[in-house]
N, CA, C, O and CB atoms as a CASP TS submission, in Angstrom:
PFRMAT TS
TARGET T0000
AUTHOR 0000-0000-0000
METHOD Language model
MODEL 1
PARENT N/A
ATOM      1  N   UNK     1     121.579 147.438  98.307  1.00  0.00           N
ATOM      2  CA  UNK     1     121.617 148.115  96.998  1.00  0.00           C
ATOM      3  C   UNK     1     121.756 147.360  96.010  1.00  0.00           C
ATOM      4  O   UNK     1     122.492 146.408  96.268  1.00  0.00           O
ATOM      5  CB  UNK     1     122.529 148.991  96.860  1.00  0.00           C
ATOM      6  N   UNK     2     121.239 147.380  94.664  1.00  0.00           N
ATOM      7  CA  UNK     2     121.384 146.234  93.686  1.00  0.00           C
ATOM      8  C   UNK     2     122.114 146.764  92.892  1.00  0.00           C
ATOM      9  O   UNK     2     122.455 147.925  93.121  1.00  0.00           O
ATOM     10  CB  UNK     2     120.239 145.644  93.027  1.00  0.00           C
ATOM     11  N   UNK     3     122.486 146.235  91.960  1.00  0.00           N
ATOM     12  CA  UNK     3     123.291 146.991  90.867  1.00  0.00           C
ATOM     13  C   UNK     3     122.698 146.926  89.767  1.00  0.00           C
ATOM     14  O   UNK     3     122.102 145.927  89.365  1.00  0.00           O
ATOM     15  CB  UNK     3     124.595 146.563  90.609  1.00  0.00           C
ATOM     16  N   UNK     4     122.822 148.153  89.082  1.00  0.00           N
ATOM     17  CA  UNK     4     121.955 148.300  87.864  1.00  0.00           C
ATOM     18  C   UNK     4     122.478 147.480  86.604  1.00  0.00           C
ATOM     19  O   UNK     4     123.636 147.274  86.240  1.00  0.00           O
ATOM     20  CB  UNK     4     121.870 149.835  87.485  1.00  0.00           C
ATOM     21  N   UNK     5     120.881 146.947  85.878  1.00  0.00           N
ATOM     22  CA  UNK     5     121.342 146.210  84.618  1.00  0.00           C
ATOM     23  C   UNK     5     121.655 147.322  83.442  1.00  0.00           C
ATOM     24  O   UNK     5     121.171 148.452  83.380  1.00  0.00           O
ATOM     25  CB  UNK     5     120.113 145.105  84.105  1.00  0.00           C
ATOM     26  N   UNK     6     122.568 146.732  82.545  1.00  0.00           N
ATOM     27  CA  UNK     6     123.095 147.613  81.679  1.00  0.00           C
ATOM     28  C   UNK     6     122.535 147.916  80.641  1.00  0.00           C
ATOM     29  O   UNK     6     122.250 146.911  79.990  1.00  0.00           O
ATOM     30  CB  UNK     6     124.077 147.349  81.368  1.00  0.00           C
ATOM     31  N   UNK     7     122.269 148.754  80.219  1.00  0.00           N
ATOM     32  CA  UNK     7     121.764 149.000  78.958  1.00  0.00           C
ATOM     33  C   UNK     7     120.942 148.547  77.685  1.00  0.00           C
ATOM     34  O   UNK     7     121.211 149.193  76.673  1.00  0.00           O
ATOM     35  CB  UNK     7     122.438 149.156  78.679  1.00  0.00           C
ATOM     36  N   UNK     8     120.318 147.896  77.597  1.00  0.00           N
ATOM     37  CA  UNK     8     120.226 146.599  76.476  1.00  0.00           C
ATOM     38  C   UNK     8     120.001 147.594  74.741  1.00  0.00           C
ATOM     39  O   UNK     8     119.453 148.630  74.366  1.00  0.00           O
ATOM     40  CB  UNK     8     118.335 145.271  76.999  1.00  0.00           C
ATOM     41  N   UNK     9     120.690 146.643  74.234  1.00  0.00           N
ATOM     42  CA  UNK     9     120.689 147.040  72.936  1.00  0.00           C
ATOM     43  C   UNK     9     119.639 147.025  72.519  1.00  0.00           C
ATOM     44  O   UNK     9     118.741 146.838  73.340  1.00  0.00           O
ATOM     45  CB  UNK     9     121.363 146.480  72.182  1.00  0.00           C
ATOM     46  N   UNK    10     119.207 147.241  70.846  1.00  0.00           N
ATOM     47  CA  UNK    10     118.280 147.811  70.193  1.00  0.00           C
ATOM     48  C   UNK    10     117.361 146.321  70.136  1.00  0.00           C
ATOM     49  O   UNK    10     116.136 146.273  70.028  1.00  0.00           O
ATOM     50  CB  UNK    10     118.835 148.622  68.743  1.00  0.00           C
ATOM     51  N   UNK    11     118.213 145.236  70.231  1.00  0.00           N
ATOM     52  CA  UNK    11     117.726 143.926  69.993  1.00  0.00           C
ATOM     53  C   UNK    11     118.115 142.771  70.847  1.00  0.00           C
ATOM     54  O   UNK    11     119.325 142.554  70.893  1.00  0.00           O
ATOM     55  CB  UNK    11     118.051 143.618  68.772  1.00  0.00           C
ATOM     56  N   UNK    12     117.400 142.051  71.477  1.00  0.00           N
ATOM     57  CA  UNK    12     118.005 140.795  72.277  1.00  0.00           C
ATOM     58  C   UNK    12     118.248 139.685  71.317  1.00  0.00           C
ATOM     59  O   UNK    12     117.484 139.825  70.362  1.00  0.00           O
ATOM     60  CB  UNK    12     116.996 140.229  73.465  1.00  0.00           C
ATOM     61  N   UNK    13     118.897 138.790  71.207  1.00  0.00           N
ATOM     62  CA  UNK    13     119.238 137.749  70.795  1.00  0.00           C
ATOM     63  C   UNK    13     118.953 136.407  71.647  1.00  0.00           C
ATOM     64  O   UNK    13     119.544 136.092  72.680  1.00  0.00           O
ATOM     65  CB  UNK    13     120.426 137.984  70.539  1.00  0.00           C
ATOM     66  N   UNK    14     117.718 135.532  70.872  1.00  0.00           N
ATOM     67  CA  UNK    14     117.580 134.367  71.871  1.00  0.00           C
ATOM     68  C   UNK    14     118.032 132.803  71.067  1.00  0.00           C
ATOM     69  O   UNK    14     117.501 132.470  70.007  1.00  0.00           O
ATOM     70  CB  UNK    14     115.800 134.353  72.440  1.00  0.00           C
ATOM     71  N   UNK    15     118.831 132.155  71.598  1.00  0.00           N
ATOM     72  CA  UNK    15     119.334 130.932  70.790  1.00  0.00           C
ATOM     73  C   UNK    15     117.571 129.895  71.364  1.00  0.00           C
ATOM     74  O   UNK    15     117.065 129.731  72.474  1.00  0.00           O
ATOM     75  CB  UNK    15     121.470 130.135  71.580  1.00  0.00           C
ATOM     76  N   UNK    16     117.331 129.630  70.563  1.00  0.00           N
ATOM     77  CA  UNK    16     116.237 128.333  70.863  1.00  0.00           C
ATOM     78  C   UNK    16     116.212 126.900  70.288  1.00  0.00           C
ATOM     79  O   UNK    16     115.794 126.472  69.212  1.00  0.00           O
ATOM     80  CB  UNK    16     114.943 128.742  70.449  1.00  0.00           C
ATOM     81  N   UNK    17     116.729 126.360  71.230  1.00  0.00           N
ATOM     82  CA  UNK    17     116.253 124.878  70.607  1.00  0.00           C
ATOM     83  C   UNK    17     115.415 124.050  71.133  1.00  0.00           C
ATOM     84  O   UNK    17     115.069 124.256  72.296  1.00  0.00           O
ATOM     85  CB  UNK    17     117.190 124.034  70.463  1.00  0.00           C
ATOM     86  N   UNK    18     114.834 122.807  70.342  1.00  0.00           N
ATOM     87  CA  UNK    18     113.454 122.610  70.603  1.00  0.00           C
ATOM     88  C   UNK    18     114.245 120.686  70.553  1.00  0.00           C
ATOM     89  O   UNK    18     114.970 119.851  70.013  1.00  0.00           O
ATOM     90  CB  UNK    18     111.944 123.459  69.141  1.00  0.00           C
ATOM     91  N   UNK    19     113.000 121.191  71.975  1.00  0.00           N
ATOM     92  CA  UNK    19     113.335 119.533  72.822  1.00  0.00           C
ATOM     93  C   UNK    19     113.022 118.000  72.371  1.00  0.00           C
ATOM     94  O   UNK    19     112.252 117.608  71.494  1.00  0.00           O
ATOM     95  CB  UNK    19     112.503 119.486  74.150  1.00  0.00           C
ATOM     96  N   UNK    20     113.756 117.350  73.138  1.00  0.00           N
ATOM     97  CA  UNK    20     113.381 116.188  72.300  1.00  0.00           C
ATOM     98  C   UNK    20     111.472 115.915  72.474  1.00  0.00           C
ATOM     99  O   UNK    20     110.771 115.288  71.679  1.00  0.00           O
ATOM    100  CB  UNK    20     114.451 114.705  72.963  1.00  0.00           C
ATOM    101  N   UNK    21     111.146 116.412  73.389  1.00  0.00           N
ATOM    102  CA  UNK    21     109.074 116.210  73.621  1.00  0.00           C
ATOM    103  C   UNK    21     108.425 117.126  72.951  1.00  0.00           C
ATOM    104  O   UNK    21     107.234 117.286  73.220  1.00  0.00           O
ATOM    105  CB  UNK    21     108.294 116.498  75.297  1.00  0.00           C
ATOM    106  N   UNK    22     109.042 117.925  71.944  1.00  0.00           N
ATOM    107  CA  UNK    22     108.727 118.787  70.819  1.00  0.00           C
ATOM    108  C   UNK    22     108.566 120.259  71.504  1.00  0.00           C
ATOM    109  O   UNK    22     107.909 121.135  70.941  1.00  0.00           O
ATOM    110  CB  UNK    22     107.326 118.248  69.998  1.00  0.00           C
ATOM    111  N   UNK    23     109.112 120.439  72.568  1.00  0.00           N
ATOM    112  CA  UNK    23     108.669 121.861  73.444  1.00  0.00           C
ATOM    113  C   UNK    23     109.836 122.509  72.934  1.00  0.00           C
ATOM    114  O   UNK    23     110.563 121.901  72.149  1.00  0.00           O
ATOM    115  CB  UNK    23     108.542 121.854  75.352  1.00  0.00           C
ATOM    116  N   UNK    24     110.134 123.856  73.348  1.00  0.00           N
ATOM    117  CA  UNK    24     111.187 124.685  73.167  1.00  0.00           C
ATOM    118  C   UNK    24     111.582 125.375  74.399  1.00  0.00           C
ATOM    119  O   UNK    24     110.891 125.607  75.390  1.00  0.00           O
ATOM    120  CB  UNK    24     110.903 125.581  72.165  1.00  0.00           C
ATOM    121  N   UNK    25     113.069 125.724  74.124  1.00  0.00           N
ATOM    122  CA  UNK    25     113.971 126.681  74.801  1.00  0.00           C
ATOM    123  C   UNK    25     114.286 126.738  74.834  1.00  0.00           C
ATOM    124  O   UNK    25     115.219 125.954  74.667  1.00  0.00           O
ATOM    125  CB  UNK    25     114.317 127.088  75.313  1.00  0.00           C
ATOM    126  N   UNK    26     114.314 128.681  75.377  1.00  0.00           N
ATOM    127  CA  UNK    26     115.156 129.870  74.697  1.00  0.00           C
ATOM    128  C   UNK    26     115.983 130.531  75.590  1.00  0.00           C
ATOM    129  O   UNK    26     115.642 131.050  76.653  1.00  0.00           O
ATOM    130  CB  UNK    26     114.307 130.955  74.076  1.00  0.00           C
ATOM    131  N   UNK    27     117.400 130.470  74.961  1.00  0.00           N
ATOM    132  CA  UNK    27     118.003 131.233  75.930  1.00  0.00           C
ATOM    133  C   UNK    27     118.977 132.354  75.207  1.00  0.00           C
ATOM    134  O   UNK    27     119.859 132.182  74.366  1.00  0.00           O
ATOM    135  CB  UNK    27     118.775 130.256  76.910  1.00  0.00           C
ATOM    136  N   UNK    28     118.487 133.604  75.854  1.00  0.00           N
ATOM    137  CA  UNK    28     119.297 134.835  75.330  1.00  0.00           C
ATOM    138  C   UNK    28     121.012 134.683  75.726  1.00  0.00           C
ATOM    139  O   UNK    28     121.577 133.900  76.488  1.00  0.00           O
ATOM    140  CB  UNK    28     118.593 136.327  76.119  1.00  0.00           C
ATOM    141  N   UNK    29     121.548 135.789  74.857  1.00  0.00           N
ATOM    142  CA  UNK    29     122.524 135.213  74.595  1.00  0.00           C
ATOM    143  C   UNK    29     123.240 136.333  75.199  1.00  0.00           C
ATOM    144  O   UNK    29     124.463 136.186  75.193  1.00  0.00           O
ATOM    145  CB  UNK    29     122.724 134.733  73.243  1.00  0.00           C
ATOM    146  N   UNK    30     122.805 137.406  75.716  1.00  0.00           N
ATOM    147  CA  UNK    30     123.639 138.534  76.332  1.00  0.00           C
ATOM    148  C   UNK    30     123.293 138.980  77.627  1.00  0.00           C
ATOM    149  O   UNK    30     123.959 139.827  78.222  1.00  0.00           O
ATOM    150  CB  UNK    30     123.609 139.686  75.537  1.00  0.00           C
ATOM    151  N   UNK    31     121.945 138.271  78.240  1.00  0.00           N
ATOM    152  CA  UNK    31     121.409 138.538  79.658  1.00  0.00           C
ATOM    153  C   UNK    31     121.183 137.320  79.932  1.00  0.00           C
ATOM    154  O   UNK    31     120.932 136.495  79.053  1.00  0.00           O
ATOM    155  CB  UNK    31     120.177 139.450  79.899  1.00  0.00           C
ATOM    156  N   UNK    32     121.259 136.952  81.566  1.00  0.00           N
ATOM    157  CA  UNK    32     120.768 135.896  82.307  1.00  0.00           C
ATOM    158  C   UNK    32     119.210 135.875  81.886  1.00  0.00           C
ATOM    159  O   UNK    32     118.499 136.576  82.607  1.00  0.00           O
ATOM    160  CB  UNK    32     121.065 136.100  83.910  1.00  0.00           C
ATOM    161  N   UNK    33     118.444 135.065  80.650  1.00  0.00           N
ATOM    162  CA  UNK    33     117.321 134.957  80.982  1.00  0.00           C
ATOM    163  C   UNK    33     116.796 133.699  79.770  1.00  0.00           C
ATOM    164  O   UNK    33     117.108 133.735  78.580  1.00  0.00           O
ATOM    165  CB  UNK    33     116.646 136.472  81.037  1.00  0.00           C
ATOM    166  N   UNK    34     115.940 132.631  80.424  1.00  0.00           N
ATOM    167  CA  UNK    34     116.316 131.075  79.862  1.00  0.00           C
ATOM    168  C   UNK    34     114.576 131.284  80.456  1.00  0.00           C
ATOM    169  O   UNK    34     114.159 131.650  81.554  1.00  0.00           O
ATOM    170  CB  UNK    34     117.941 129.637  80.755  1.00  0.00           C
ATOM    171  N   UNK    35     113.751 130.819  79.030  1.00  0.00           N
ATOM    172  CA  UNK    35     112.532 130.384  79.221  1.00  0.00           C
ATOM    173  C   UNK    35     112.219 129.351  78.480  1.00  0.00           C
ATOM    174  O   UNK    35     113.019 129.041  77.597  1.00  0.00           O
ATOM    175  CB  UNK    35     111.706 131.257  79.076  1.00  0.00           C
ATOM    176  N   UNK    36     110.784 128.435  78.678  1.00  0.00           N
ATOM    177  CA  UNK    36     110.527 127.829  77.513  1.00  0.00           C
ATOM    178  C   UNK    36     109.375 127.985  77.050  1.00  0.00           C
ATOM    179  O   UNK    36     108.934 129.056  77.467  1.00  0.00           O
ATOM    180  CB  UNK    36     110.736 126.688  77.531  1.00  0.00           C
ATOM    181  N   UNK    37     108.394 127.276  76.162  1.00  0.00           N
ATOM    182  CA  UNK    37     107.106 126.727  75.847  1.00  0.00           C
ATOM    183  C   UNK    37     106.872 125.539  75.378  1.00  0.00           C
ATOM    184  O   UNK    37     107.763 124.884  74.837  1.00  0.00           O
ATOM    185  CB  UNK    37     106.569 127.367  75.104  1.00  0.00           C
ATOM    186  N   UNK    38     105.902 125.195  75.493  1.00  0.00           N
ATOM    187  CA  UNK    38     105.680 123.850  74.730  1.00  0.00           C
ATOM    188  C   UNK    38     105.274 123.740  73.140  1.00  0.00           C
ATOM    189  O   UNK    38     105.347 122.712  72.467  1.00  0.00           O
ATOM    190  CB  UNK    38     104.576 123.170  75.461  1.00  0.00           C
ATOM    191  N   UNK    39     104.770 125.204  72.629  1.00  0.00           N
ATOM    192  CA  UNK    39     104.343 125.392  71.545  1.00  0.00           C
ATOM    193  C   UNK    39     105.044 126.674  71.054  1.00  0.00           C
ATOM    194  O   UNK    39     105.162 127.468  71.987  1.00  0.00           O
ATOM    195  CB  UNK    39     102.967 125.371  71.590  1.00  0.00           C
ATOM    196  N   UNK    40     105.707 127.277  69.521  1.00  0.00           N
ATOM    197  CA  UNK    40     105.995 128.332  69.315  1.00  0.00           C
ATOM    198  C   UNK    40     105.687 129.536  69.759  1.00  0.00           C
ATOM    199  O   UNK    40     106.362 130.354  70.384  1.00  0.00           O
ATOM    200  CB  UNK    40     105.907 128.318  68.566  1.00  0.00           C
ATOM    201  N   UNK    41     104.090 129.575  69.196  1.00  0.00           N
ATOM    202  CA  UNK    41     103.022 130.407  70.123  1.00  0.00           C
ATOM    203  C   UNK    41     103.695 130.692  71.352  1.00  0.00           C
ATOM    204  O   UNK    41     104.388 131.685  71.575  1.00  0.00           O
ATOM    205  CB  UNK    41     101.610 129.598  70.489  1.00  0.00           C
ATOM    206  N   UNK    42     103.392 129.559  72.294  1.00  0.00           N
ATOM    207  CA  UNK    42     103.460 130.169  73.876  1.00  0.00           C
ATOM    208  C   UNK    42     105.170 130.163  74.153  1.00  0.00           C
ATOM    209  O   UNK    42     105.553 130.631  75.225  1.00  0.00           O
ATOM    210  CB  UNK    42     102.470 128.954  75.234  1.00  0.00           C
ATOM    211  N   UNK    43     106.093 129.680  73.271  1.00  0.00           N
ATOM    212  CA  UNK    43     107.455 130.627  73.795  1.00  0.00           C
ATOM    213  C   UNK    43     107.627 131.810  73.531  1.00  0.00           C
ATOM    214  O   UNK    43     108.293 132.440  74.353  1.00  0.00           O
ATOM    215  CB  UNK    43     108.643 130.262  73.392  1.00  0.00           C
ATOM    216  N   UNK    44     107.126 132.521  72.360  1.00  0.00           N
ATOM    217  CA  UNK    44     107.168 133.783  71.759  1.00  0.00           C
ATOM    218  C   UNK    44     106.695 134.614  73.061  1.00  0.00           C
ATOM    219  O   UNK    44     107.330 135.570  73.506  1.00  0.00           O
ATOM    220  CB  UNK    44     106.200 133.917  70.345  1.00  0.00           C
ATOM    221  N   UNK    45     105.128 133.969  73.774  1.00  0.00           N
ATOM    222  CA  UNK    45     105.041 134.816  74.817  1.00  0.00           C
ATOM    223  C   UNK    45     105.376 134.337  75.810  1.00  0.00           C
ATOM    224  O   UNK    45     104.483 134.594  76.618  1.00  0.00           O
ATOM    225  CB  UNK    45     104.030 135.302  75.013  1.00  0.00           C
ATOM    226  N   UNK    46     106.224 133.714  76.330  1.00  0.00           N
ATOM    227  CA  UNK    46     107.125 133.665  77.276  1.00  0.00           C
ATOM    228  C   UNK    46     108.340 134.062  77.560  1.00  0.00           C
ATOM    229  O   UNK    46     108.941 134.311  78.604  1.00  0.00           O
ATOM    230  CB  UNK    46     107.205 132.902  77.418  1.00  0.00           C
ATOM    231  N   UNK    47     108.711 134.080  75.934  1.00  0.00           N
ATOM    232  CA  UNK    47     110.083 135.125  75.969  1.00  0.00           C
ATOM    233  C   UNK    47     109.773 136.409  76.023  1.00  0.00           C
ATOM    234  O   UNK    47     110.772 136.951  76.494  1.00  0.00           O
ATOM    235  CB  UNK    47     111.023 135.073  74.745  1.00  0.00           C
ATOM    236  N   UNK    48     108.674 137.499  75.737  1.00  0.00           N
ATOM    237  CA  UNK    48     108.251 138.408  75.938  1.00  0.00           C
ATOM    238  C   UNK    48     108.031 138.560  76.863  1.00  0.00           C
ATOM    239  O   UNK    48     108.572 139.564  77.326  1.00  0.00           O
ATOM    240  CB  UNK    48     107.657 138.639  75.473  1.00  0.00           C
ATOM    241  N   UNK    49     106.982 137.634  77.994  1.00  0.00           N
ATOM    242  CA  UNK    49     106.664 137.943  79.819  1.00  0.00           C
ATOM    243  C   UNK    49     107.982 137.912  80.520  1.00  0.00           C
ATOM    244  O   UNK    49     108.093 138.710  81.450  1.00  0.00           O
ATOM    245  CB  UNK    49     105.611 136.605  80.708  1.00  0.00           C
ATOM    246  N   UNK    50     109.111 137.063  80.224  1.00  0.00           N
ATOM    247  CA  UNK    50     110.777 136.934  80.771  1.00  0.00           C
ATOM    248  C   UNK    50     111.427 138.131  80.510  1.00  0.00           C
ATOM    249  O   UNK    50     112.043 138.698  81.413  1.00  0.00           O
ATOM    250  CB  UNK    50     111.733 135.754  80.011  1.00  0.00           C
ATOM    251  N   UNK    51     111.356 138.657  79.213  1.00  0.00           N
ATOM    252  CA  UNK    51     111.949 140.156  78.912  1.00  0.00           C
ATOM    253  C   UNK    51     111.216 141.336  79.513  1.00  0.00           C
ATOM    254  O   UNK    51     111.793 142.416  79.641  1.00  0.00           O
ATOM    255  CB  UNK    51     111.949 140.449  77.367  1.00  0.00           C
ATOM    256  N   UNK    52     110.212 141.194  79.811  1.00  0.00           N
ATOM    257  CA  UNK    52     109.351 142.515  80.418  1.00  0.00           C
ATOM    258  C   UNK    52     109.985 142.414  82.225  1.00  0.00           C
ATOM    259  O   UNK    52     110.303 143.394  82.898  1.00  0.00           O
ATOM    260  CB  UNK    52     107.093 142.190  80.222  1.00  0.00           C
ATOM    261  N   UNK    53     110.027 140.997  82.669  1.00  0.00           N
ATOM    262  CA  UNK    53     110.318 140.892  83.994  1.00  0.00           C
ATOM    263  C   UNK    53     111.638 141.323  84.163  1.00  0.00           C
ATOM    264  O   UNK    53     111.819 142.205  85.003  1.00  0.00           O
ATOM    265  CB  UNK    53     110.111 139.609  84.501  1.00  0.00           C
ATOM    266  N   UNK    54     112.472 140.945  83.625  1.00  0.00           N
ATOM    267  CA  UNK    54     113.917 141.098  83.539  1.00  0.00           C
ATOM    268  C   UNK    54     114.607 142.385  83.494  1.00  0.00           C
ATOM    269  O   UNK    54     115.622 142.736  84.096  1.00  0.00           O
ATOM    270  CB  UNK    54     114.305 140.485  82.491  1.00  0.00           C
ATOM    271  N   UNK    55     113.671 143.199  82.444  1.00  0.00           N
ATOM    272  CA  UNK    55     113.955 144.762  82.023  1.00  0.00           C
ATOM    273  C   UNK    55     112.459 145.678  83.439  1.00  0.00           C
ATOM    274  O   UNK    55     111.894 146.766  83.550  1.00  0.00           O
ATOM    275  CB  UNK    55     113.410 145.021  79.503  1.00  0.00           C
ATOM    276  N   UNK    56     112.471 144.829  83.907  1.00  0.00           N
ATOM    277  CA  UNK    56     110.944 145.848  84.609  1.00  0.00           C
ATOM    278  C   UNK    56     110.976 147.356  85.545  1.00  0.00           C
ATOM    279  O   UNK    56     110.137 148.024  86.148  1.00  0.00           O
ATOM    280  CB  UNK    56     110.121 144.765  85.863  1.00  0.00           C
ATOM    281  N   UNK    57     112.496 147.451  85.267  1.00  0.00           N
ATOM    282  CA  UNK    57     112.846 148.636  86.252  1.00  0.00           C
ATOM    283  C   UNK    57     113.905 149.963  85.475  1.00  0.00           C
ATOM    284  O   UNK    57     114.258 151.109  85.757  1.00  0.00           O
ATOM    285  CB  UNK    57     113.770 147.825  87.692  1.00  0.00           C
ATOM    286  N   UNK    58     114.117 148.933  84.324  1.00  0.00           N
ATOM    287  CA  UNK    58     115.135 149.619  83.260  1.00  0.00           C
ATOM    288  C   UNK    58     114.485 149.593  81.752  1.00  0.00           C
ATOM    289  O   UNK    58     113.486 148.874  81.721  1.00  0.00           O
ATOM    290  CB  UNK    58     116.684 148.724  83.227  1.00  0.00           C
ATOM    291  N   UNK    59     114.792 150.171  80.565  1.00  0.00           N
ATOM    292  CA  UNK    59     114.785 150.278  79.227  1.00  0.00           C
ATOM    293  C   UNK    59     114.649 148.913  78.710  1.00  0.00           C
ATOM    294  O   UNK    59     115.468 148.002  78.830  1.00  0.00           O
ATOM    295  CB  UNK    59     115.950 150.973  78.732  1.00  0.00           C
ATOM    296  N   UNK    60     113.565 148.887  78.149  1.00  0.00           N
ATOM    297  CA  UNK    60     113.552 147.531  77.398  1.00  0.00           C
ATOM    298  C   UNK    60     114.142 147.422  76.238  1.00  0.00           C
ATOM    299  O   UNK    60     114.298 148.464  75.601  1.00  0.00           O
ATOM    300  CB  UNK    60     112.355 147.086  77.131  1.00  0.00           C
ATOM    301  N   UNK    61     114.513 146.437  75.794  1.00  0.00           N
ATOM    302  CA  UNK    61     114.932 146.443  73.800  1.00  0.00           C
ATOM    303  C   UNK    61     114.114 146.770  73.304  1.00  0.00           C
ATOM    304  O   UNK    61     113.056 146.951  73.907  1.00  0.00           O
ATOM    305  CB  UNK    61     115.234 145.197  72.853  1.00  0.00           C
ATOM    306  N   UNK    62     114.266 147.036  71.706  1.00  0.00           N
ATOM    307  CA  UNK    62     113.135 147.279  71.234  1.00  0.00           C
ATOM    308  C   UNK    62     112.740 146.408  70.560  1.00  0.00           C
ATOM    309  O   UNK    62     111.532 146.466  70.328  1.00  0.00           O
ATOM    310  CB  UNK    62     113.041 148.222  70.700  1.00  0.00           C
ATOM    311  N   UNK    63     113.579 145.126  69.887  1.00  0.00           N
ATOM    312  CA  UNK    63     113.180 144.196  69.428  1.00  0.00           C
ATOM    313  C   UNK    63     113.948 143.069  70.133  1.00  0.00           C
ATOM    314  O   UNK    63     114.884 143.229  70.917  1.00  0.00           O
ATOM    315  CB  UNK    63     113.221 144.319  68.108  1.00  0.00           C
ATOM    316  N   UNK    64     113.098 141.223  69.505  1.00  0.00           N
ATOM    317  CA  UNK    64     113.687 140.005  70.493  1.00  0.00           C
ATOM    318  C   UNK    64     113.598 139.328  68.872  1.00  0.00           C
ATOM    319  O   UNK    64     112.784 139.441  67.955  1.00  0.00           O
ATOM    320  CB  UNK    64     112.529 139.173  72.226  1.00  0.00           C
ATOM    321  N   UNK    65     114.914 138.558  69.059  1.00  0.00           N
ATOM    322  CA  UNK    65     115.200 138.055  67.889  1.00  0.00           C
ATOM    323  C   UNK    65     115.406 136.423  68.083  1.00  0.00           C
ATOM    324  O   UNK    65     116.548 136.122  68.432  1.00  0.00           O
ATOM    325  CB  UNK    65     116.419 138.825  67.331  1.00  0.00           C
ATOM    326  N   UNK    66     114.572 135.430  67.928  1.00  0.00           N
ATOM    327  CA  UNK    66     114.961 134.066  68.098  1.00  0.00           C
ATOM    328  C   UNK    66     115.556 133.605  67.157  1.00  0.00           C
ATOM    329  O   UNK    66     115.335 134.163  66.082  1.00  0.00           O
ATOM    330  CB  UNK    66     114.066 133.270  68.334  1.00  0.00           C
ATOM    331  N   UNK    67     116.406 132.582  67.160  1.00  0.00           N
ATOM    332  CA  UNK    67     117.247 132.109  66.657  1.00  0.00           C
ATOM    333  C   UNK    67     117.228 130.570  66.300  1.00  0.00           C
ATOM    334  O   UNK    67     118.397 130.196  66.207  1.00  0.00           O
ATOM    335  CB  UNK    67     118.088 132.492  67.324  1.00  0.00           C
ATOM    336  N   UNK    68     116.445 129.656  66.092  1.00  0.00           N
ATOM    337  CA  UNK    68     116.166 128.788  66.307  1.00  0.00           C
ATOM    338  C   UNK    68     117.065 127.545  65.711  1.00  0.00           C
ATOM    339  O   UNK    68     116.853 127.284  64.527  1.00  0.00           O
ATOM    340  CB  UNK    68     115.064 128.952  66.095  1.00  0.00           C
ATOM    341  N   UNK    69     118.087 126.716  66.429  1.00  0.00           N
ATOM    342  CA  UNK    69     119.197 126.247  66.010  1.00  0.00           C
ATOM    343  C   UNK    69     118.918 124.536  66.401  1.00  0.00           C
ATOM    344  O   UNK    69     118.851 124.002  67.508  1.00  0.00           O
ATOM    345  CB  UNK    69     120.503 127.091  66.745  1.00  0.00           C
ATOM    346  N   UNK    70     118.793 123.959  65.064  1.00  0.00           N
ATOM    347  CA  UNK    70     118.889 122.850  65.073  1.00  0.00           C
ATOM    348  C   UNK    70     120.088 122.170  64.945  1.00  0.00           C
ATOM    349  O   UNK    70     121.025 122.695  64.344  1.00  0.00           O
ATOM    350  CB  UNK    70     118.210 122.573  64.411  1.00  0.00           C
ATOM    351  N   UNK    71     120.186 120.925  65.499  1.00  0.00           N
ATOM    352  CA  UNK    71     121.406 120.130  65.610  1.00  0.00           C
ATOM    353  C   UNK    71     120.784 118.416  64.743  1.00  0.00           C
ATOM    354  O   UNK    71     119.892 117.596  64.960  1.00  0.00           O
ATOM    355  CB  UNK    71     121.923 120.029  67.648  1.00  0.00           C
ATOM    356  N   UNK    72     121.708 118.570  63.898  1.00  0.00           N
ATOM    357  CA  UNK    72     121.216 117.078  63.069  1.00  0.00           C
ATOM    358  C   UNK    72     122.375 116.552  62.463  1.00  0.00           C
ATOM    359  O   UNK    72     123.255 117.208  61.907  1.00  0.00           O
ATOM    360  CB  UNK    72     120.037 117.250  61.766  1.00  0.00           C
ATOM    361  N   UNK    73     122.317 115.169  62.621  1.00  0.00           N
ATOM    362  CA  UNK    73     123.687 114.421  62.434  1.00  0.00           C
ATOM    363  C   UNK    73     123.238 114.206  60.872  1.00  0.00           C
ATOM    364  O   UNK    73     122.043 113.970  60.691  1.00  0.00           O
ATOM    365  CB  UNK    73     124.050 112.818  63.539  1.00  0.00           C
ATOM    366  N   UNK    74     123.973 114.259  59.899  1.00  0.00           N
ATOM    367  CA  UNK    74     123.961 113.372  58.377  1.00  0.00           C
ATOM    368  C   UNK    74     124.947 112.351  58.480  1.00  0.00           C
ATOM    369  O   UNK    74     126.138 112.468  58.765  1.00  0.00           O
ATOM    370  CB  UNK    74     124.379 114.293  56.940  1.00  0.00           C
ATOM    371  N   UNK    75     124.055 110.982  58.113  1.00  0.00           N
ATOM    372  CA  UNK    75     124.939 109.991  57.515  1.00  0.00           C
ATOM    373  C   UNK    75     125.946 110.031  56.519  1.00  0.00           C
ATOM    374  O   UNK    75     125.810 111.123  55.967  1.00  0.00           O
ATOM    375  CB  UNK    75     124.307 109.245  57.112  1.00  0.00           C
ATOM    376  N   UNK    76     126.669 109.555  56.119  1.00  0.00           N
ATOM    377  CA  UNK    76     127.486 110.074  54.805  1.00  0.00           C
ATOM    378  C   UNK    76     127.748 108.566  54.452  1.00  0.00           C
ATOM    379  O   UNK    76     128.562 108.418  53.541  1.00  0.00           O
ATOM    380  CB  UNK    76     129.070 111.217  55.047  1.00  0.00           C
ATOM    381  N   UNK    77     127.153 107.263  55.059  1.00  0.00           N
ATOM    382  CA  UNK    77     127.536 106.183  54.573  1.00  0.00           C
ATOM    383  C   UNK    77     126.687 105.568  53.501  1.00  0.00           C
ATOM    384  O   UNK    77     127.021 104.500  52.986  1.00  0.00           O
ATOM    385  CB  UNK    77     127.712 105.424  55.547  1.00  0.00           C
TER
END
């Protein structure tokens, strides 16, 4: 017997980082969902597909937020 997933909030938030090769990786902050895409448009499609698969038998969130995180070091010297 599988354990039921908690009912999602109205919105899932994904942290998105751009890889050195130019692709993107998205990781959901509240569920065990991770996916990637070579372009921003491909990433959006992959995130939607991953969320559909994760919640295939339960209510889906109403929206998905992609939060692009950029790590940049600035020299002060």
